[in-house]
C-alpha positions as CSV (number, residue, x, y, z in Angstrom):
1,M,-0.9,1.8,-16.4
2,F,-0.1,1.2,-12.7
3,M,1.5,4.6,-12.3
4,G,-1.6,6.1,-13.9
5,I,-3.9,4.5,-11.3
6,V,-1.7,5.8,-8.5
7,A,-1.7,9.3,-10.1
8,T,-5.5,9.4,-10.4
9,V,-5.9,8.2,-6.8
10,I,-3.5,10.9,-5.5
11,K,-5.3,13.6,-7.6
12,N,-8.6,12.5,-6.2
13,G,-7.1,12.8,-2.7
14,H,-8.3,9.4,-1.4
15,L,-5.6,9.0,1.4
16,L,-7.2,5.8,2.5
17,R,-6.9,4.3,-1.0
18,V,-3.2,5.4,-1.2
19,H,-2.6,3.8,2.2
20,S,-4.2,0.5,1.1
21,L,-2.1,0.5,-2.1
22,V,1.0,1.0,0.0
23,N,0.0,-2.0,2.2
24,I,-0.6,-4.1,-0.8
25,L,2.8,-3.2,-2.2
26,R,4.4,-4.1,1.1
27,M,2.6,-7.5,1.1
28,L,3.9,-8.2,-2.5
29,T,7.4,-7.2,-1.7
30,M,7.5,-9.4,1.4
31,T,6.2,-12.4,-0.6
32,C,8.8,-11.7,-3.3
33,L,11.6,-11.5,-0.7
34,K,10.4,-14.8,0.9
35,R,10.5,-16.5,-2.6
36,M,13.9,-15.1,-3.3
37,K,15.2,-16.5,0.1
38,K,13.8,-19.9,-0.8
39,K,15.6,-19.8,-4.2
40,M,18.9,-18.8,-2.5
41,R,18.7,-21.9,-0.4
């Protein structure tokens, strides 16, 4: 489902939307890494 959304966005050619999606993914990955670090401690 997620990949389908990304594919449709790329097909439509909305570079701004793709950029925002990348930023959201970065935010999610950063939060996940922070949680993992807390668990490691």
